[in-house]
C-alpha positions as CSV (number, residue, x, y, z in Angstrom):
1,M,24.6,23.1,2.6
2,T,27.0,25.1,0.4
3,S,26.4,24.8,-3.5
4,R,28.0,25.9,-6.4
5,Y,24.8,27.2,-7.3
6,A,24.2,29.1,-4.0
7,A,23.9,32.4,-6.0
8,Q,20.7,31.3,-7.1
9,R,18.3,34.3,-7.2
10,D,14.4,34.4,-8.1
11,V,14.9,37.5,-10.6
12,A,13.9,38.1,-14.2
13,T,16.5,37.2,-16.9
14,P,15.2,38.2,-20.3
15,V,16.9,36.4,-23.3
16,D,17.6,38.6,-26.4
17,R,14.4,37.5,-28.5
18,T,15.7,39.3,-31.7
19,L,17.7,36.1,-31.9
20,F,14.4,33.9,-31.9
21,D,14.8,33.7,-35.5
22,G,15.5,30.1,-36.2
23,V,18.6,30.9,-38.3
24,L,21.4,28.5,-37.4
25,R,24.6,30.4,-37.1
26,E,28.2,29.5,-36.4
27,N,29.2,29.8,-32.6
28,D,32.9,30.1,-31.6
29,G,34.2,27.8,-29.0
30,D,36.0,24.6,-28.3
31,L,33.7,22.5,-30.4
32,P,32.7,22.8,-34.2
33,R,29.1,24.1,-33.8
34,S,26.4,26.1,-35.0
35,D,23.5,27.3,-32.7
36,A,19.9,28.3,-33.7
37,L,17.1,29.6,-31.3
38,L,13.6,28.8,-32.6
39,A,11.1,31.6,-33.3
40,V,8.5,30.7,-30.5
41,S,5.4,32.7,-30.1
42,T,4.2,31.5,-27.0
43,V,5.3,32.7,-23.5
44,Q,6.8,29.3,-22.5
45,A,8.4,26.4,-24.6
46,H,9.5,23.1,-23.3
47,A,10.1,19.5,-23.9
48,A,12.0,19.5,-27.4
49,M,12.1,16.3,-29.6
50,L,14.1,16.0,-32.9
51,A,13.7,13.3,-35.8
52,R,14.5,12.8,-39.2
53,L,11.3,13.2,-41.2
54,P,10.4,10.7,-44.2
55,N,11.7,13.1,-46.8
56,G,15.0,13.8,-44.9
57,D,14.2,17.2,-43.5
58,L,14.7,17.6,-39.7
59,G,11.7,17.7,-37.8
60,L,11.2,19.5,-34.2
61,V,8.4,19.4,-31.7
62,W,7.7,20.9,-28.2
63,F,5.1,22.0,-26.2
64,G,4.1,25.8,-25.7
65,G,1.6,28.0,-24.1
66,T,1.4,30.0,-20.9
67,Q,2.9,27.5,-18.3
68,E,3.2,23.6,-18.1
69,G,0.1,22.2,-16.8
70,V,-2.1,25.2,-18.0
71,D,-4.8,24.0,-20.5
72,D,-3.3,26.2,-23.3
73,I,-0.4,24.2,-23.7
74,S,-0.3,22.5,-27.1
75,I,2.3,20.8,-29.4
76,W,4.3,23.0,-31.8
77,F,6.1,21.9,-34.8
78,A,9.0,23.3,-37.0
79,R,11.2,21.7,-39.7
80,L,14.7,22.4,-41.1
81,P,14.8,21.5,-44.8
82,E,17.8,19.3,-45.6
83,G,20.7,21.3,-46.6
84,E,19.2,24.6,-45.2
85,R,20.0,26.8,-42.1
86,I,16.9,28.3,-41.5
87,W,14.1,26.7,-39.4
88,S,10.3,27.1,-40.7
89,T,7.8,29.3,-38.9
90,P,6.6,26.9,-36.0
91,R,3.0,25.9,-36.2
92,Q,0.7,24.7,-33.7
93,V,-0.4,21.1,-34.2
94,T,-2.6,20.3,-31.3
95,D,-5.3,22.3,-29.6
96,D,-7.6,20.9,-26.9
97,P,-8.6,23.7,-24.9
98,T,-9.5,21.4,-21.9
99,R,-6.1,19.7,-21.4
100,S,-2.4,20.3,-21.1
101,E,-0.8,18.6,-24.1
102,Q,2.9,17.8,-23.5
103,N,6.0,15.8,-24.0
104,P,5.9,15.3,-27.8
105,V,7.7,12.6,-29.8
106,L,8.1,12.4,-33.5
107,F,8.4,8.9,-35.1
108,S,9.2,8.2,-38.8
109,T,7.6,4.6,-39.3
110,P,9.4,2.2,-41.9
111,G,6.3,2.6,-44.1
112,G,7.1,6.4,-44.4
113,R,4.4,7.6,-42.3
114,L,5.0,10.4,-39.5
115,W,3.6,9.8,-36.0
116,L,3.2,12.4,-33.5
117,L,2.8,11.1,-29.9
118,Y,2.2,13.3,-27.0
119,T,0.6,13.3,-23.6
120,S,-2.6,15.0,-22.6
121,Q,-3.6,15.7,-18.9
122,T,-6.0,17.8,-16.9
123,G,-4.1,20.7,-15.4
124,G,-1.1,19.9,-13.2
125,N,-2.3,16.4,-12.7
126,Q,0.0,13.8,-14.7
127,D,-2.0,10.9,-12.9
128,T,-4.7,11.8,-15.5
129,A,-2.4,11.6,-18.4
130,Q,-3.1,9.8,-21.7
131,V,-0.9,9.1,-24.6
132,H,-2.4,10.6,-28.0
133,R,-1.4,10.0,-31.7
134,R,-1.8,12.2,-34.7
135,I,-0.5,10.7,-38.1
136,S,1.2,12.5,-41.2
137,D,1.2,11.1,-44.6
138,D,2.9,14.4,-46.0
139,N,5.8,15.0,-43.6
140,G,3.8,17.0,-41.4
141,L,2.0,19.4,-43.4
142,T,-1.4,17.8,-42.5
143,W,-2.2,15.6,-39.5
144,S,-5.0,13.2,-38.9
145,A,-7.6,13.5,-36.1
146,A,-6.1,12.9,-32.5
147,E,-6.9,9.7,-31.1
148,V,-5.9,8.0,-27.7
149,L,-3.2,5.4,-28.2
150,F,-2.8,4.6,-24.5
151,D,-5.4,5.6,-21.8
152,A,-5.0,6.4,-18.3
153,T,-5.5,3.2,-16.1
154,D,-6.7,2.8,-12.7
155,E,-3.3,2.9,-11.4
156,G,-2.8,6.4,-12.9
157,G,-1.5,8.2,-15.7
158,V,0.5,7.2,-18.8
159,F,3.5,9.5,-19.9
160,I,6.2,9.5,-22.2
161,R,9.2,11.4,-23.2
162,Q,11.6,9.2,-25.3
163,P,11.2,8.0,-29.0
164,V,10.3,4.9,-30.5
165,V,13.1,2.3,-30.9
166,I,13.0,-0.2,-33.7
167,S,15.3,-3.3,-32.7
168,R,17.2,-5.3,-35.3
169,S,14.3,-7.7,-35.1
170,G,11.8,-5.2,-36.4
171,R,10.4,-5.0,-32.9
172,W,8.9,-1.4,-31.9
173,L,9.7,-0.4,-28.4
174,L,8.2,2.7,-26.8
175,P,9.3,3.6,-23.4
176,I,6.5,4.7,-21.0
177,F,6.2,5.7,-17.2
178,Q,3.4,5.4,-14.9
179,C,2.5,8.4,-13.0
180,V,0.9,6.6,-10.1
181,R,-2.4,8.3,-8.3
182,E,-2.4,8.5,-4.4
183,E,-5.6,8.7,-3.0
184,G,-6.4,12.0,-1.4
185,R,-3.2,13.8,-2.8
186,R,-2.2,15.4,-5.9
187,W,0.5,13.9,-7.9
188,V,4.1,14.6,-7.1
189,G,5.9,11.9,-8.6
190,D,6.9,9.9,-5.6
191,Y,5.6,6.5,-6.9
192,D,6.3,6.7,-10.7
193,T,7.7,3.5,-12.4
194,S,9.0,2.7,-15.8
195,A,7.6,0.3,-18.5
196,V,8.1,-0.5,-22.1
197,M,5.2,-0.9,-24.8
198,L,6.2,-3.7,-27.3
199,S,4.9,-4.1,-30.7
200,D,5.8,-7.0,-33.1
201,D,3.1,-5.7,-35.8
202,E,4.4,-2.2,-36.4
203,G,2.0,-0.5,-34.0
204,L,-1.1,-2.4,-34.5
205,S,-1.0,-3.9,-31.0
206,W,1.0,-3.3,-27.9
207,R,1.8,-5.2,-24.7
208,R,3.5,-3.8,-21.8
209,V,6.6,-4.9,-20.1
210,S,7.4,-3.4,-16.7
211,V,10.9,-2.8,-15.5
212,P,11.4,-4.5,-12.2
213,D,12.0,-2.2,-9.1
214,S,12.0,1.0,-11.0
215,L,10.3,3.2,-8.5
216,G,11.8,6.7,-9.2
217,A,13.6,5.8,-12.4
218,V,11.6,7.3,-15.5
219,H,12.0,9.0,-18.9
220,M,13.7,5.7,-20.0
221,S,16.0,6.3,-22.9
222,I,16.8,3.1,-24.8
223,V,19.5,2.4,-27.4
224,E,20.5,-0.6,-29.2
225,R,24.1,-1.8,-28.9
226,P,26.1,-3.5,-31.6
227,D,25.8,-7.0,-29.9
228,G,22.1,-6.6,-29.8
229,S,21.6,-5.6,-26.2
230,L,19.5,-2.6,-25.1
231,N,21.0,-0.1,-22.9
232,A,18.6,2.1,-21.0
233,L,19.3,5.3,-18.9
234,Y,16.8,6.7,-16.4
235,R,16.1,10.2,-15.0
236,S,15.9,9.9,-11.1
237,R,13.0,11.1,-9.1
238,W,15.5,11.3,-6.3
239,A,17.8,13.9,-8.1
240,D,20.7,11.7,-7.1
241,R,22.2,9.9,-10.2
242,I,21.4,8.7,-13.6
243,H,20.1,4.9,-13.3
244,R,21.0,2.2,-15.9
245,S,19.3,-1.2,-16.9
246,V,20.0,-3.5,-19.7
247,S,17.8,-6.0,-21.6
248,T,19.6,-9.0,-23.7
249,D,16.3,-10.4,-25.0
250,D,14.8,-7.7,-27.2
251,G,13.0,-5.8,-24.5
252,Q,11.0,-8.5,-23.1
253,S,12.9,-8.4,-20.0
254,W,15.0,-5.8,-18.1
255,T,17.5,-5.7,-15.2
256,V,16.9,-3.4,-12.2
257,P,17.9,0.0,-12.6
258,V,20.9,1.1,-10.8
259,P,22.7,4.3,-10.3
260,I,25.9,5.2,-12.3
261,A,28.5,7.9,-11.6
262,L,26.8,10.6,-13.5
263,P,24.5,12.9,-11.3
264,N,20.7,13.4,-12.1
265,N,18.7,16.5,-11.1
266,N,15.3,14.9,-11.7
267,S,15.4,16.2,-15.2
268,S,15.2,14.4,-18.4
269,L,18.4,13.3,-20.6
270,Q,18.9,11.2,-23.7
271,H,21.5,9.1,-25.2
272,A,22.0,7.6,-28.6
273,G,24.4,5.4,-30.6
274,L,27.2,6.6,-32.6
275,A,28.3,5.0,-36.0
276,D,31.4,3.4,-34.2
277,G,29.4,1.8,-31.7
278,D,30.1,4.2,-28.9
279,L,27.3,6.1,-27.1
280,V,26.5,9.8,-26.7
281,L,24.6,11.6,-24.0
282,V,23.2,14.9,-23.5
283,Y,22.2,15.8,-19.8
284,N,22.3,18.2,-16.8
285,H,25.5,17.6,-14.7
286,S,23.8,18.3,-11.3
287,S,22.0,16.7,-8.6
288,R,20.1,17.4,-5.1
289,D,23.6,18.1,-3.9
290,D,23.7,21.3,-5.6
291,A,20.5,22.6,-4.7
292,D,19.9,25.4,-2.0
293,G,16.0,25.2,-2.4
294,Q,13.3,22.7,-2.9
295,R,9.9,23.0,-4.7
296,A,6.8,21.2,-3.3
297,S,6.2,19.6,-6.8
298,L,6.4,20.4,-10.5
299,Y,3.0,21.9,-10.4
300,D,3.0,24.0,-7.0
301,E,2.0,27.0,-9.1
302,I,-0.9,25.4,-10.8
303,D,-4.3,24.3,-9.2
304,D,-7.4,23.2,-11.0
305,D,-8.3,26.7,-11.9
306,G,-4.8,27.7,-13.4
307,L,-2.0,29.6,-12.1
308,V,-1.6,30.2,-8.3
309,E,1.4,31.7,-6.1
310,P,3.0,28.8,-4.3
311,A,2.1,28.4,-0.6
312,S,5.4,29.0,0.7
313,A,9.0,29.8,-0.1
314,P,11.0,26.7,-1.2
315,V,13.0,25.1,1.5
316,L,15.1,21.9,1.8
317,A,13.0,19.2,3.1
318,A,13.8,15.3,4.6
319,E,14.4,13.0,1.8
320,L,12.2,10.2,3.3
321,D,8.4,10.5,4.1
322,G,8.4,7.6,6.6
323,D,9.8,4.7,4.9
324,H,9.4,6.0,1.4
325,R,11.8,8.5,-0.6
326,R,10.2,11.7,-1.8
327,A,10.7,13.1,-5.3
328,F,13.0,16.2,-5.2
329,W,11.8,19.0,-7.4
330,G,14.3,22.1,-7.9
331,A,17.8,21.1,-8.2
332,P,19.6,23.3,-10.8
333,R,18.8,22.3,-14.5
334,A,22.3,23.4,-15.4
335,P,25.0,22.9,-17.1
336,M,23.8,21.2,-20.3
337,S,26.8,18.6,-20.7
338,L,27.6,16.2,-23.3
339,A,29.5,12.9,-22.6
340,V,30.8,9.9,-24.5
341,S,30.7,6.1,-23.3
342,T,31.9,2.8,-24.9
343,D,29.7,0.4,-22.6
344,G,26.8,2.6,-21.2
345,E,28.0,2.5,-17.8
346,D,31.4,4.6,-17.5
347,W,31.1,7.9,-19.1
348,T,33.6,10.6,-20.2
349,V,32.3,14.2,-20.1
350,V,33.2,15.9,-23.2
351,A,32.0,19.8,-22.9
352,D,29.5,21.8,-21.4
353,L,27.0,22.9,-24.0
354,A,25.6,25.7,-22.0
355,Q,26.1,27.0,-18.4
356,G,24.5,29.1,-16.0
357,D,22.9,28.9,-12.4
358,G,20.2,26.8,-13.8
359,Y,17.3,28.2,-11.6
360,C,14.3,26.3,-11.7
361,L,12.6,26.6,-8.4
362,T,9.5,28.1,-10.5
363,N,8.4,27.4,-14.0
364,N,7.4,31.2,-14.4
365,S,8.1,32.3,-17.9
366,K,5.8,35.0,-18.0
367,D,8.0,36.8,-15.6
368,L,11.2,35.4,-16.8
369,R,11.9,33.9,-13.6
370,N,13.1,30.4,-15.0
371,R,16.7,29.8,-15.9
372,E,16.9,26.1,-16.8
373,F,18.7,24.5,-19.8
374,S,16.9,21.1,-19.9
375,Y,15.2,18.4,-21.6
376,P,17.8,17.6,-24.1
377,V,17.4,15.4,-27.3
378,V,20.6,13.9,-29.4
379,L,20.4,12.8,-33.0
380,P,23.4,11.5,-34.7
381,N,23.7,12.0,-38.6
382,A,25.5,9.7,-41.2
383,D,28.1,12.4,-41.8
384,G,29.2,12.1,-38.2
385,S,27.6,15.3,-36.9
386,I,25.0,15.3,-34.4
387,D,21.9,17.7,-33.8
388,I,20.8,18.5,-30.2
389,A,17.9,20.5,-29.0
390,Y,17.1,21.5,-25.6
391,T,15.0,24.1,-23.4
392,L,16.6,27.6,-22.9
393,H,15.2,29.3,-19.9
394,R,11.7,28.0,-20.8
395,Q,11.6,30.9,-23.2
396,T,12.5,29.1,-26.4
397,I,14.1,26.0,-27.9
398,T,17.9,25.9,-28.6
399,H,19.0,23.8,-31.5
400,V,22.9,23.0,-31.7
401,R,24.6,21.2,-34.5
402,L,28.0,19.7,-33.8
403,A,29.8,19.2,-36.9
404,S,31.7,15.7,-37.8
405,G,35.0,15.9,-35.8
406,W,33.4,17.1,-32.6
407,R,35.1,14.5,-30.7
408,R,38.6,15.2,-32.2
409,A,38.1,19.0,-31.6
410,N,37.8,18.3,-27.8
411,G,40.6,15.5,-27.4
């Protein structure tokens, strides 16, 4: 296979760490944008999530430590005070030395409380994952003790990535996905499915609604449309296309996820609603078709004792294992692209926010071998600007602010 990323090489690529200072600076280019690189102190930083805090500040969380799946991975928090352009010094807000704490989500409740949700697993075993919660009543200055919100089940681990959505009825919707356990085999994601946790009492109780035929469709990103319907976009474990489904009954049932035209590389994406009713999406415009290598799994460098070297060099393997599809790991995580849509199905690519070869056949940040741009979050603001954050080479988190008029600037 000939790939436009065929020049990928497993080489160290340092990023200028003197720029890891959290200062939002204007960035020349086709879009009216400013960029900041967070002042991280850990070897690895990944999986950012943005949210408006109850006091109007911008909050940002991610996970950091040695490497995803290692038990020193924990959740970090920073804030950008409203009207300012320098992020606060990041603070570690979880610390369980026995588990890897990942995929944080911030949620400002209607009552003014701030929730921090995140996953907690043993090593690289996502099929052991629980969803934990901490609560702050002072905009993230202090936090309650951690509690288990959703425990692992007999089926496997429970994972999150996307924020809580409050529909116009007042219902809370939290997308989850089940990391299904296979007897005698470490988790690789082949059997993961999606569901939505619904609450009609502001989080006091929850009930689960499964998404039908959602095998391999995960990281469900939900947006309420002007007509009250819910549009959902999914990451594909098969690294083929973004998938989409719809609910017309406030999340009580969902159509079967089906692929749309945009590619997906088995990496996260997020979309959000704009003031005019249109949708904006940030994602990697790449798929398995762009890969010239494949990883055995996301955690092929992790065992129960910590970091190890992968057993063999990555190779492109068959898509099917018998009659079952196999999750594809290692498709390039680049470029980081921006697209808009009027209906959630057909999309127009606006621009690439970051470009590179997206090398992600390793998660190794210690030796600077990973070069992905990944796991975006997009947050529209009332003035027409949008805030975006994503992983830069697993070395830091990039914050991008596009000024109002960003759509006109690119035609």
